[in-house]
N, CA, C and O atoms as a Tripos MOL2 file, in Angstrom:
@<TRIPOS>MOLECULE
protein
  296   295    74     0     0
PROTEIN
NO_CHARGES

@<TRIPOS>ATOM
      1 N         154.8850   79.5640  102.5460 N.3       1 MET1
      2 CA        153.5400   78.2190  103.0000 C.3       1 MET1
      3 C         153.1740   78.7140  104.4350 C.2       1 MET1
      4 O         152.0550   78.4570  104.8810 O.2       1 MET1
      5 N         153.9730   79.3320  105.0820 N.am      2 LYS2
      6 CA        153.2100   79.1770  106.4520 C.3       2 LYS2
      7 C         152.3900   80.4820  106.6850 C.2       2 LYS2
      8 O         151.5590   80.5840  107.5870 O.2       2 LYS2
      9 N         152.6480   81.3280  105.9260 N.am      3 LEU3
     10 CA        151.3140   82.5380  105.8600 C.3       3 LEU3
     11 C         150.0190   81.8110  105.4170 C.2       3 LEU3
     12 O         148.9800   81.8400  106.0760 O.2       3 LEU3
     13 N         150.2070   81.0160  103.9870 N.am      4 LEU4
     14 CA        149.1070   80.3870  103.4190 C.3       4 LEU4
     15 C         148.3510   79.5270  105.0170 C.2       4 LEU4
     16 O         147.1430   79.6560  105.2180 O.2       4 LEU4
     17 N         148.8610   79.0500  105.5930 N.am      5 ARG5
     18 CA        148.4880   78.2190  106.5590 C.3       5 ARG5
     19 C         147.6960   79.1140  107.5180 C.2       5 ARG5
     20 O         146.4660   79.1030  107.4850 O.2       5 ARG5
     21 N         148.4120   79.9270  108.4150 N.am      6 ILE6
     22 CA        147.6100   80.6130  109.0340 C.3       6 ILE6
     23 C         146.3380   81.5680  108.6590 C.2       6 ILE6
     24 O         145.4490   82.0020  109.3920 O.2       6 ILE6
     25 N         146.5820   81.7550  107.1660 N.am      7 ILE7
     26 CA        144.9530   82.5980  106.6130 C.3       7 ILE7
     27 C         144.3340   81.1470  106.2950 C.2       7 ILE7
     28 O         143.1760   81.2210  106.7040 O.2       7 ILE7
     29 N         144.5220   80.0200  105.8270 N.am      8 PHE8
     30 CA        143.1860   79.2220  105.7280 C.3       8 PHE8
     31 C         142.5800   78.7890  107.4910 C.2       8 PHE8
     32 O         141.3900   78.6260  107.7590 O.2       8 PHE8
     33 N         143.7810   78.6670  108.5530 N.am      9 LEU9
     34 CA        143.2730   78.2070  109.4020 C.3       9 LEU9
     35 C         142.7780   79.7180  110.1610 C.2       9 LEU9
     36 O         142.9200   79.8660  111.3750 O.2       9 LEU9
     37 N         142.2620   80.6620  109.3960 N.am     10 LEU10
     38 CA        141.6690   81.8740  109.8890 C.3      10 LEU10
     39 C         140.4440   81.9600  109.5280 C.2      10 LEU10
     40 O         139.4750   82.2430  110.2320 O.2      10 LEU10
     41 N         140.5000   81.5640  107.7280 N.am     11 LEU11
     42 CA        139.1290   81.3860  107.6190 C.3      11 LEU11
     43 C         138.2950   80.5620  107.6350 C.2      11 LEU11
     44 O         137.1160   80.7750  107.3500 O.2      11 LEU11
     45 N         138.9770   79.0090  108.1200 N.am     12 ILE12
     46 CA        137.8970   77.9010  109.0750 C.3      12 ILE12
     47 C         137.4400   78.1010  110.3740 C.2      12 ILE12
     48 O         136.4380   77.6130  110.8980 O.2      12 ILE12
     49 N         138.3290   78.9220  110.8850 N.am     13 ALA13
     50 CA        137.8240   79.3900  112.4190 C.3      13 ALA13
     51 C         136.5350   80.1780  112.0740 C.2      13 ALA13
     52 O         135.5070   79.8470  112.6640 O.2      13 ALA13
     53 N         136.4920   81.2010  111.1660 N.am     14 ALA14
     54 CA        135.9020   82.5430  111.0930 C.3      14 ALA14
     55 C         134.3010   81.8440  110.0610 C.2      14 ALA14
     56 O         133.2600   82.4300  109.7640 O.2      14 ALA14
     57 N         134.6630   80.7040  109.8270 N.am     15 ALA15
     58 CA        133.4080   80.2640  108.7410 C.3      15 ALA15
     59 C         132.1750   80.3120  109.7930 C.2      15 ALA15
     60 O         131.2190   80.9310  109.3260 O.2      15 ALA15
     61 N         132.0190   79.9380  110.7660 N.am     16 PRO16
     62 CA        130.7480   79.1950  111.7550 C.3      16 PRO16
     63 C         130.0150   80.7960  111.9040 C.2      16 PRO16
     64 O         128.7890   80.9000  111.9540 O.2      16 PRO16
     65 N         131.1230   82.2700  111.9780 N.am     17 PHE17
     66 CA        130.2760   83.2590  112.0630 C.3      17 PHE17
     67 C         129.8220   83.7280  111.2060 C.2      17 PHE17
     68 O         128.7300   84.2950  111.1840 O.2      17 PHE17
     69 N         130.6570   83.5680  110.2280 N.am     18 LEU18
     70 CA        130.0210   84.0670  108.5310 C.3      18 LEU18
     71 C         128.6860   83.3600  108.1760 C.2      18 LEU18
     72 O         127.6770   83.9290  107.7600 O.2      18 LEU18
     73 N         128.8350   82.0360  108.4020 N.am     19 PHE19
     74 CA        127.3180   81.6050  107.9280 C.3      19 PHE19
     75 C         126.5910   81.1500  109.0560 C.2      19 PHE19
     76 O         126.1950   79.9970  108.8890 O.2      19 PHE19
     77 N         126.2450   81.6920  110.2470 N.am     20 ASN20
     78 CA        125.4640   81.2290  111.4630 C.3      20 ASN20
     79 C         124.4160   81.5120  111.0160 C.2      20 ASN20
     80 O         123.4830   80.7680  111.3200 O.2      20 ASN20
     81 N         124.0980   82.8620  109.9890 N.am     21 ALA21
     82 CA        122.3460   82.9630  109.9470 C.3      21 ALA21
     83 C         121.8810   82.4690  108.6160 C.2      21 ALA21
     84 O         121.1340   83.2920  108.0890 O.2      21 ALA21
     85 N         122.0210   81.7080  108.1090 N.am     22 CYS22
     86 CA        121.7070   80.4870  107.0100 C.3      22 CYS22
     87 C         120.4480   79.4490  107.5850 C.2      22 CYS22
     88 O         120.6760   78.2770  107.8840 O.2      22 CYS22
     89 N         119.3910   79.9400  107.6630 N.am     23 ALA23
     90 CA        118.8310   78.9280  107.8450 C.3      23 ALA23
     91 C         116.8860   78.7820  106.8960 C.2      23 ALA23
     92 O         116.3320   79.7540  106.3810 O.2      23 ALA23
     93 N         116.3920   77.6070  106.9310 N.am     24 VAL24
     94 CA        115.4860   77.7050  106.1030 C.3      24 VAL24
     95 C         114.2450   77.5030  107.1000 C.2      24 VAL24
     96 O         114.3220   76.4060  107.6530 O.2      24 VAL24
     97 N         113.2150   78.1880  107.4560 N.am     25 VAL25
     98 CA        112.3810   78.4120  107.7780 C.3      25 VAL25
     99 C         110.9420   77.5650  107.3350 C.2      25 VAL25
    100 O         110.2530   77.7100  106.3250 O.2      25 VAL25
    101 N         110.8210   76.9090  108.1450 N.am     26 GLN26
    102 CA        109.7440   76.1280  107.8360 C.3      26 GLN26
    103 C         108.0880   76.4000  107.8920 C.2      26 GLN26
    104 O         107.7350   77.0460  108.8790 O.2      26 GLN26
    105 N         107.2080   76.0640  107.1210 N.am     27 PRO27
    106 CA        105.7750   76.8120  106.9990 C.3      27 PRO27
    107 C         105.4510   76.5990  108.7540 C.2      27 PRO27
    108 O         104.7340   77.4550  109.2720 O.2      27 PRO27
    109 N         105.8090   75.8340  109.3470 N.am     28 TRP28
    110 CA        105.1920   76.0140  110.4820 C.3      28 TRP28
    111 C         105.7900   76.1910  111.5590 C.2      28 TRP28
    112 O         105.5000   75.5620  112.5770 O.2      28 TRP28
    113 N         106.6270   76.9910  111.5030 N.am     29 GLU29
    114 CA        107.5690   77.6500  112.3550 C.3      29 GLU29
    115 C         107.5620   79.2390  111.9330 C.2      29 GLU29
    116 O         108.1780   80.0310  112.6460 O.2      29 GLU29
    117 N         106.7810   79.7470  110.6370 N.am     30 ARG30
    118 CA        106.7530   80.8740  110.6810 C.3      30 ARG30
    119 C         105.0350   81.5410  111.3770 C.2      30 ARG30
    120 O         104.6430   82.7070  111.3390 O.2      30 ARG30
    121 N         104.5630   80.7470  111.7590 N.am     31 GLU31
    122 CA        103.5100   81.2040  112.5800 C.3      31 GLU31
    123 C         103.9010   81.8620  113.8400 C.2      31 GLU31
    124 O         103.3150   82.8040  114.3720 O.2      31 GLU31
    125 N         105.2630   81.0810  114.3740 N.am     32 ARG32
    126 CA        105.6170   81.6460  115.4810 C.3      32 ARG32
    127 C         106.4570   83.4930  115.6600 C.2      32 ARG32
    128 O         106.4770   84.4110  116.4800 O.2      32 ARG32
    129 N         107.0370   83.1560  114.2790 N.am     33 LEU33
    130 CA        107.5580   84.6330  113.6850 C.3      33 LEU33
    131 C         106.8960   85.5540  113.4890 C.2      33 LEU33
    132 O         107.3500   86.6920  113.6090 O.2      33 LEU33
    133 N         105.4970   85.2790  113.0920 N.am     34 SER34
    134 CA        104.2630   86.6420  112.9970 C.3      34 SER34
    135 C         103.8300   86.4720  114.0220 C.2      34 SER34
    136 O         102.6190   86.6210  113.8590 O.2      34 SER34
    137 N         104.0710   86.1730  115.3630 N.am     35 ASP35
    138 CA        103.4750   86.5690  116.7590 C.3      35 ASP35
    139 C         103.3480   87.7990  116.8990 C.2      35 ASP35
    140 O         104.2920   88.2700  116.2660 O.2      35 ASP35
    141 N         102.5250   88.9660  117.5180 N.am     36 PRO36
    142 CA        102.8650   90.3360  118.0550 C.3      36 PRO36
    143 C         104.0170   90.5000  118.7100 C.2      36 PRO36
    144 O         104.7190   91.4860  118.4870 O.2      36 PRO36
    145 N         104.3160   89.6760  119.4860 N.am     37 ASN37
    146 CA        105.3520   90.1100  120.3870 C.3      37 ASN37
    147 C         107.0860   90.0190  119.3150 C.2      37 ASN37
    148 O         108.2260   90.0990  119.7730 O.2      37 ASN37
    149 N         106.8080   89.8970  118.3440 N.am     38 MET38
    150 CA        108.1170   89.7960  117.4110 C.3      38 MET38
    151 C         108.1110   91.3690  117.1490 C.2      38 MET38
    152 O         109.0680   92.1200  117.3320 O.2      38 MET38
    153 N         107.0720   91.6570  116.7690 N.am     39 MET39
    154 CA        106.9440   93.3400  116.1720 C.3      39 MET39
    155 C         108.0940   94.2380  117.0450 C.2      39 MET39
    156 O         108.2750   94.3080  118.2610 O.2      39 MET39
    157 N         108.6430   94.7510  116.1580 N.am     40 PHE40
    158 CA        109.2930   96.5330  116.6950 C.3      40 PHE40
    159 C         108.4550   97.3990  117.3070 C.2      40 PHE40
    160 O         108.6950   97.9400  118.3860 O.2      40 PHE40
    161 N         107.7030   97.5160  116.8060 N.am     41 ASP41
    162 CA        106.6710   98.6730  116.7900 C.3      41 ASP41
    163 C         105.4060   98.1090  118.3360 C.2      41 ASP41
    164 O         104.4240   97.3890  118.1560 O.2      41 ASP41
    165 N         105.7130   98.5220  119.3170 N.am     42 GLU42
    166 CA        104.3330   97.8200  120.3290 C.3      42 GLU42
    167 C         103.3230   98.2550  119.3820 C.2      42 GLU42
    168 O         102.7110   97.3740  118.7790 O.2      42 GLU42
    169 N         103.1370   99.0860  119.2260 N.am     43 ASN43
    170 CA        100.8550   99.7070  118.7060 C.3      43 ASN43
    171 C         101.5460  100.1150  117.2530 C.2      43 ASN43
    172 O         102.5030  100.8840  117.3460 O.2      43 ASN43
    173 N         101.3210   99.8590  116.4610 N.am     44 PRO44
    174 CA        100.9670   99.8310  114.8520 C.3      44 PRO44
    175 C         100.5850  101.5250  114.9320 C.2      44 PRO44
    176 O         101.3470  102.4480  114.6430 O.2      44 PRO44
    177 N          99.3310  101.6130  115.3590 N.am     45 MET45
    178 CA         98.6420  102.0340  115.2350 C.3      45 MET45
    179 C          99.3510  103.6820  115.6850 C.2      45 MET45
    180 O          99.2350  104.6030  114.8770 O.2      45 MET45
    181 N         100.0040  103.8840  116.9140 N.am     46 ASP46
    182 CA        100.7000  105.2280  117.2970 C.3      46 ASP46
    183 C         101.5440  105.0680  116.2990 C.2      46 ASP46
    184 O         101.5390  106.1940  115.8010 O.2      46 ASP46
    185 N         102.2660  104.4290  115.6720 N.am     47 LYS47
    186 CA        103.5860  104.2980  115.0670 C.3      47 LYS47
    187 C         102.7690  105.1030  113.7100 C.2      47 LYS47
    188 O         102.9760  106.2780  113.4060 O.2      47 LYS47
    189 N         102.1400  104.4950  113.2410 N.am     48 GLY48
    190 CA        101.2850  105.6620  111.9410 C.3      48 GLY48
    191 C         101.2080  106.8390  112.2150 C.2      48 GLY48
    192 O         101.9800  107.6160  111.6530 O.2      48 GLY48
    193 N         100.1610  107.3680  113.2550 N.am     49 ALA49
    194 CA        100.0790  108.5040  113.9680 C.3      49 ALA49
    195 C         100.9990  109.1720  113.7610 C.2      49 ALA49
    196 O         100.8790  110.1840  113.0710 O.2      49 ALA49
    197 N         102.3240  108.7550  114.3600 N.am     50 GLU50
    198 CA        103.5490  109.2100  114.4240 C.3      50 GLU50
    199 C         103.9490  110.0930  113.0790 C.2      50 GLU50
    200 O         104.1160  111.2820  112.8100 O.2      50 GLU50
    201 N         104.0070  108.7810  112.3700 N.am     51 LEU51
    202 CA        104.4240  108.6050  110.7670 C.3      51 LEU51
    203 C         103.3630  110.1510  110.0300 C.2      51 LEU51
    204 O         103.7640  111.0530  109.2940 O.2      51 LEU51
    205 N         102.4470  109.9990  110.4090 N.am     52 HIS52
    206 CA        101.7570  111.1940  109.7510 C.3      52 HIS52
    207 C         101.9080  112.4620  110.2810 C.2      52 HIS52
    208 O         101.9220  113.3060  109.3850 O.2      52 HIS52
    209 N         102.0720  113.0970  111.8200 N.am     53 TYR53
    210 CA        102.0320  114.3380  111.7530 C.3      53 TYR53
    211 C         103.7370  114.6070  111.5150 C.2      53 TYR53
    212 O         104.1560  115.7610  111.4220 O.2      53 TYR53
    213 N         104.6260  113.4640  111.4310 N.am     54 LEU54
    214 CA        105.8610  113.5730  111.4010 C.3      54 LEU54
    215 C         105.9330  114.5850  109.4020 C.2      54 LEU54
    216 O         106.6120  115.5210  108.9790 O.2      54 LEU54
    217 N         104.8990  113.7390  108.8020 N.am     55 PHE55
    218 CA        105.3010  114.3510  107.5450 C.3      55 PHE55
    219 C         104.2320  114.9240  107.4360 C.2      55 PHE55
    220 O         104.0760  115.0120  106.2180 O.2      55 PHE55
    221 N         103.2270  115.4610  108.0130 N.am     56 ILE56
    222 CA        102.9690  116.6740  107.7420 C.3      56 ILE56
    223 C         103.3180  117.8620  108.2940 C.2      56 ILE56
    224 O         102.7670  118.9100  107.9590 O.2      56 ILE56
    225 N         104.7040  117.7680  109.6020 N.am     57 ARG57
    226 CA        104.9110  118.6700  109.9650 C.3      57 ARG57
    227 C         106.6250  119.3420  109.1710 C.2      57 ARG57
    228 O         107.2600  120.3910  109.2810 O.2      57 ARG57
    229 N         106.8230  117.9430  108.3350 N.am     58 GLU58
    230 CA        107.8510  118.4090  107.5400 C.3      58 GLU58
    231 C         107.9680  118.5610  106.4450 C.2      58 GLU58
    232 O         109.0360  118.8830  105.9240 O.2      58 GLU58
    233 N         106.2250  118.2450  105.4440 N.am     59 GLY59
    234 CA        106.1370  118.5120  104.2200 C.3      59 GLY59
    235 C         106.4810  117.5550  103.7060 C.2      59 GLY59
    236 O         106.8170  117.7740  102.5420 O.2      59 GLY59
    237 N         106.5930  116.2980  104.0810 N.am     60 THR60
    238 CA        106.8320  115.1520  103.3210 C.3      60 THR60
    239 C         106.2620  113.6000  103.6000 C.2      60 THR60
    240 O         105.9410  112.9870  104.6180 O.2      60 THR60
    241 N         106.2930  113.3550  102.5030 N.am     61 GLU61
    242 CA        105.7240  112.0170  102.5800 C.3      61 GLU61
    243 C         105.9090  110.7650  101.8030 C.2      61 GLU61
    244 O         106.0250  110.8830  100.5830 O.2      61 GLU61
    245 N         105.9530  109.5740  102.3390 N.am     62 GLY62
    246 CA        106.6930  108.3640  101.5990 C.3      62 GLY62
    247 C         107.9800  108.0700  102.5600 C.2      62 GLY62
    248 O         108.3360  108.5200  103.6490 O.2      62 GLY62
    249 N         108.6450  106.8650  101.4240 N.am     63 GLY63
    250 CA        109.9210  106.6670  102.4520 C.3      63 GLY63
    251 C         109.8580  105.4450  103.3800 C.2      63 GLY63
    252 O         110.7360  104.6760  103.7720 O.2      63 GLY63
    253 N         108.3970  105.5230  103.6280 N.am     64 ASP64
    254 CA        108.0710  104.6290  105.0980 C.3      64 ASP64
    255 C         107.6890  102.7350  104.2960 C.2      64 ASP64
    256 O         107.5740  101.6660  104.8950 O.2      64 ASP64
    257 N         107.6130  102.9790  103.0800 N.am     65 GLY65
    258 CA        107.0430  101.7210  102.7830 C.3      65 GLY65
    259 C         105.8570  101.5580  102.3300 C.2      65 GLY65
    260 O         105.4510  100.6440  101.6120 O.2      65 GLY65
    261 N         105.2870  102.4490  102.7480 N.am     66 SER66
    262 CA        103.6570  102.7710  102.1060 C.3      66 SER66
    263 C         103.8950  103.1380  100.3900 C.2      66 SER66
    264 O         104.8910  103.1880   99.6690 O.2      66 SER66
    265 N         102.3960  103.3620  100.1730 N.am     67 GLN67
    266 CA        102.2590  103.3770   98.6050 C.3      67 GLN67
    267 C         101.5840  104.7980   98.7340 C.2      67 GLN67
    268 O         100.5690  104.9720   99.4080 O.2      67 GLN67
    269 N         102.0720  105.5600   98.2050 N.am     68 SER68
    270 CA        101.7260  106.9150   97.8780 C.3      68 SER68
    271 C         102.2100  107.9050   96.9850 C.2      68 SER68
    272 O         103.3920  107.7510   96.6780 O.2      68 SER68
    273 N         101.7140  108.7350   96.5560 N.am     69 GLY69
    274 CA        102.4690  109.4500   95.5450 C.3      69 GLY69
    275 C         103.2960  110.4470   96.1510 C.2      69 GLY69
    276 O         103.4750  111.4170   95.4130 O.2      69 GLY69
    277 N         103.8690  110.5090   97.2950 N.am     70 GLY70
    278 CA        104.7560  111.3970   97.2510 C.3      70 GLY70
    279 C         104.7500  113.1160   97.9420 C.2      70 GLY70
    280 O         105.6070  113.8220   98.4730 O.2      70 GLY70
    281 N         102.7190  113.3480   97.4510 N.am     71 CYS71
    282 CA        102.7480  114.6840   97.5150 C.3      71 CYS71
    283 C         101.9410  115.3690   98.4580 C.2      71 CYS71
    284 O         101.4570  116.4970   98.3740 O.2      71 CYS71
    285 N         101.8210  114.0570   99.8810 N.am     72 GLY72
    286 CA        101.5500  114.6800  100.6630 C.3      72 GLY72
    287 C         100.0490  114.5400  101.1580 C.2      72 GLY72
    288 O          99.6170  114.9390  102.2390 O.2      72 GLY72
    289 N          99.1810  113.7540   99.9380 N.am     73 CYS73
    290 CA         98.1450  113.8150   99.7900 C.3      73 CYS73
    291 C          97.6830  112.3890  100.5220 C.2      73 CYS73
    292 O          96.5420  112.2480  100.9620 O.2      73 CYS73
    293 N          98.4270  111.6300  100.5810 N.am     74 GLY74
    294 CA         98.5040  109.7730  101.1620 C.3      74 GLY74
    295 C          97.3990  108.9280  100.9140 C.2      74 GLY74
    296 O          97.4290  107.7510  101.2730 O.2      74 GLY74
@<TRIPOS>BOND
     1     1     2 1
     2     2     3 1
     3     3     4 2
     4     3     5 am
     5     5     6 1
     6     6     7 1
     7     7     8 2
     8     7     9 am
     9     9    10 1
    10    10    11 1
    11    11    12 2
    12    11    13 am
    13    13    14 1
    14    14    15 1
    15    15    16 2
    16    15    17 am
    17    17    18 1
    18    18    19 1
    19    19    20 2
    20    19    21 am
    21    21    22 1
    22    22    23 1
    23    23    24 2
    24    23    25 am
    25    25    26 1
    26    26    27 1
    27    27    28 2
    28    27    29 am
    29    29    30 1
    30    30    31 1
    31    31    32 2
    32    31    33 am
    33    33    34 1
    34    34    35 1
    35    35    36 2
    36    35    37 am
    37    37    38 1
    38    38    39 1
    39    39    40 2
    40    39    41 am
    41    41    42 1
    42    42    43 1
    43    43    44 2
    44    43    45 am
    45    45    46 1
    46    46    47 1
    47    47    48 2
    48    47    49 am
    49    49    50 1
    50    50    51 1
    51    51    52 2
    52    51    53 am
    53    53    54 1
    54    54    55 1
    55    55    56 2
    56    55    57 am
    57    57    58 1
    58    58    59 1
    59    59    60 2
    60    59    61 am
    61    61    62 1
    62    62    63 1
    63    63    64 2
    64    63    65 am
    65    65    66 1
    66    66    67 1
    67    67    68 2
    68    67    69 am
    69    69    70 1
    70    70    71 1
    71    71    72 2
    72    71    73 am
    73    73    74 1
    74    74    75 1
    75    75    76 2
    76    75    77 am
    77    77    78 1
    78    78    79 1
    79    79    80 2
    80    79    81 am
    81    81    82 1
    82    82    83 1
    83    83    84 2
    84    83    85 am
    85    85    86 1
    86    86    87 1
    87    87    88 2
    88    87    89 am
    89    89    90 1
    90    90    91 1
    91    91    92 2
    92    91    93 am
    93    93    94 1
    94    94    95 1
    95    95    96 2
    96    95    97 am
    97    97    98 1
    98    98    99 1
    99    99   100 2
   100    99   101 am
   101   101   102 1
   102   102   103 1
   103   103   104 2
   104   103   105 am
   105   105   106 1
   106   106   107 1
   107   107   108 2
   108   107   109 am
   109   109   110 1
   110   110   111 1
   111   111   112 2
   112   111   113 am
   113   113   114 1
   114   114   115 1
   115   115   116 2
   116   115   117 am
   117   117   118 1
   118   118   119 1
   119   119   120 2
   120   119   121 am
   121   121   122 1
   122   122   123 1
   123   123   124 2
   124   123   125 am
   125   125   126 1
   126   126   127 1
   127   127   128 2
   128   127   129 am
   129   129   130 1
   130   130   131 1
   131   131   132 2
   132   131   133 am
   133   133   134 1
   134   134   135 1
   135   135   136 2
   136   135   137 am
   137   137   138 1
   138   138   139 1
   139   139   140 2
   140   139   141 am
   141   141   142 1
   142   142   143 1
   143   143   144 2
   144   143   145 am
   145   145   146 1
   146   146   147 1
   147   147   148 2
   148   147   149 am
   149   149   150 1
   150   150   151 1
   151   151   152 2
   152   151   153 am
   153   153   154 1
   154   154   155 1
   155   155   156 2
   156   155   157 am
   157   157   158 1
   158   158   159 1
   159   159   160 2
   160   159   161 am
   161   161   162 1
   162   162   163 1
   163   163   164 2
   164   163   165 am
   165   165   166 1
   166   166   167 1
   167   167   168 2
   168   167   169 am
   169   169   170 1
   170   170   171 1
   171   171   172 2
   172   171   173 am
   173   173   174 1
   174   174   175 1
   175   175   176 2
   176   175   177 am
   177   177   178 1
   178   178   179 1
   179   179   180 2
   180   179   181 am
   181   181   182 1
   182   182   183 1
   183   183   184 2
   184   183   185 am
   185   185   186 1
   186   186   187 1
   187   187   188 2
   188   187   189 am
   189   189   190 1
   190   190   191 1
   191   191   192 2
   192   191   193 am
   193   193   194 1
   194   194   195 1
   195   195   196 2
   196   195   197 am
   197   197   198 1
   198   198   199 1
   199   199   200 2
   200   199   201 am
   201   201   202 1
   202   202   203 1
   203   203   204 2
   204   203   205 am
   205   205   206 1
   206   206   207 1
   207   207   208 2
   208   207   209 am
   209   209   210 1
   210   210   211 1
   211   211   212 2
   212   211   213 am
   213   213   214 1
   214   214   215 1
   215   215   216 2
   216   215   217 am
   217   217   218 1
   218   218   219 1
   219   219   220 2
   220   219   221 am
   221   221   222 1
   222   222   223 1
   223   223   224 2
   224   223   225 am
   225   225   226 1
   226   226   227 1
   227   227   228 2
   228   227   229 am
   229   229   230 1
   230   230   231 1
   231   231   232 2
   232   231   233 am
   233   233   234 1
   234   234   235 1
   235   235   236 2
   236   235   237 am
   237   237   238 1
   238   238   239 1
   239   239   240 2
   240   239   241 am
   241   241   242 1
   242   242   243 1
   243   243   244 2
   244   243   245 am
   245   245   246 1
   246   246   247 1
   247   247   248 2
   248   247   249 am
   249   249   250 1
   250   250   251 1
   251   251   252 2
   252   251   253 am
   253   253   254 1
   254   254   255 1
   255   255   256 2
   256   255   257 am
   257   257   258 1
   258   258   259 1
   259   259   260 2
   260   259   261 am
   261   261   262 1
   262   262   263 1
   263   263   264 2
   264   263   265 am
   265   265   266 1
   266   266   267 1
   267   267   268 2
   268   267   269 am
   269   269   270 1
   270   270   271 1
   271   271   272 2
   272   271   273 am
   273   273   274 1
   274   274   275 1
   275   275   276 2
   276   275   277 am
   277   277   278 1
   278   278   279 1
   279   279   280 2
   280   279   281 am
   281   281   282 1
   282   282   283 1
   283   283   284 2
   284   283   285 am
   285   285   286 1
   286   286   287 1
   287   287   288 2
   288   287   289 am
   289   289   290 1
   290   290   291 1
   291   291   292 2
   292   291   293 am
   293   293   294 1
   294   294   295 1
   295   295   296 2
@<TRIPOS>SUBSTRUCTURE
     1 MET1         2 RESIDUE 1 A MET
     2 LYS2         6 RESIDUE 1 A LYS
     3 LEU3        10 RESIDUE 1 A LEU
     4 LEU4        14 RESIDUE 1 A LEU
     5 ARG5        18 RESIDUE 1 A ARG
     6 ILE6        22 RESIDUE 1 A ILE
     7 ILE7        26 RESIDUE 1 A ILE
     8 PHE8        30 RESIDUE 1 A PHE
     9 LEU9        34 RESIDUE 1 A LEU
    10 LEU10       38 RESIDUE 1 A LEU
    11 LEU11       42 RESIDUE 1 A LEU
    12 ILE12       46 RESIDUE 1 A ILE
    13 ALA13       50 RESIDUE 1 A ALA
    14 ALA14       54 RESIDUE 1 A ALA
    15 ALA15       58 RESIDUE 1 A ALA
    16 PRO16       62 RESIDUE 1 A PRO
    17 PHE17       66 RESIDUE 1 A PHE
    18 LEU18       70 RESIDUE 1 A LEU
    19 PHE19       74 RESIDUE 1 A PHE
    20 ASN20       78 RESIDUE 1 A ASN
    21 ALA21       82 RESIDUE 1 A ALA
    22 CYS22       86 RESIDUE 1 A CYS
    23 ALA23       90 RESIDUE 1 A ALA
    24 VAL24       94 RESIDUE 1 A VAL
    25 VAL25       98 RESIDUE 1 A VAL
    26 GLN26      102 RESIDUE 1 A GLN
    27 PRO27      106 RESIDUE 1 A PRO
    28 TRP28      110 RESIDUE 1 A TRP
    29 GLU29      114 RESIDUE 1 A GLU
    30 ARG30      118 RESIDUE 1 A ARG
    31 GLU31      122 RESIDUE 1 A GLU
    32 ARG32      126 RESIDUE 1 A ARG
    33 LEU33      130 RESIDUE 1 A LEU
    34 SER34      134 RESIDUE 1 A SER
    35 ASP35      138 RESIDUE 1 A ASP
    36 PRO36      142 RESIDUE 1 A PRO
    37 ASN37      146 RESIDUE 1 A ASN
    38 MET38      150 RESIDUE 1 A MET
    39 MET39      154 RESIDUE 1 A MET
    40 PHE40      158 RESIDUE 1 A PHE
    41 ASP41      162 RESIDUE 1 A ASP
    42 GLU42      166 RESIDUE 1 A GLU
    43 ASN43      170 RESIDUE 1 A ASN
    44 PRO44      174 RESIDUE 1 A PRO
    45 MET45      178 RESIDUE 1 A MET
    46 ASP46      182 RESIDUE 1 A ASP
    47 LYS47      186 RESIDUE 1 A LYS
    48 GLY48      190 RESIDUE 1 A GLY
    49 ALA49      194 RESIDUE 1 A ALA
    50 GLU50      198 RESIDUE 1 A GLU
    51 LEU51      202 RESIDUE 1 A LEU
    52 HIS52      206 RESIDUE 1 A HIS
    53 TYR53      210 RESIDUE 1 A TYR
    54 LEU54      214 RESIDUE 1 A LEU
    55 PHE55      218 RESIDUE 1 A PHE
    56 ILE56      222 RESIDUE 1 A ILE
    57 ARG57      226 RESIDUE 1 A ARG
    58 GLU58      230 RESIDUE 1 A GLU
    59 GLY59      234 RESIDUE 1 A GLY
    60 THR60      238 RESIDUE 1 A THR
    61 GLU61      242 RESIDUE 1 A GLU
    62 GLY62      246 RESIDUE 1 A GLY
    63 GLY63      250 RESIDUE 1 A GLY
    64 ASP64      254 RESIDUE 1 A ASP
    65 GLY65      258 RESIDUE 1 A GLY
    66 SER66      262 RESIDUE 1 A SER
    67 GLN67      266 RESIDUE 1 A GLN
    68 SER68      270 RESIDUE 1 A SER
    69 GLY69      274 RESIDUE 1 A GLY
    70 GLY70      278 RESIDUE 1 A GLY
    71 CYS71      282 RESIDUE 1 A CYS
    72 GLY72      286 RESIDUE 1 A GLY
    73 CYS73      290 RESIDUE 1 A CYS
    74 GLY74      294 RESIDUE 1 A GLY
């Protein structure tokens, strides 16, 4: 009985950490999330050129979320 109580208390203590990422983003808040400062890459043109060079060098294409045939003809 005491073990069940300890497990229950641990689950209650862990609940805020497990469910803290659940949030509803309102339409007027999405503008802030689409701000260029929120982008992972500073310059998407440089990132695209770097990926193009990498694909040519390795002889591969695709896998980066872009639509193409995978034959290198991009």
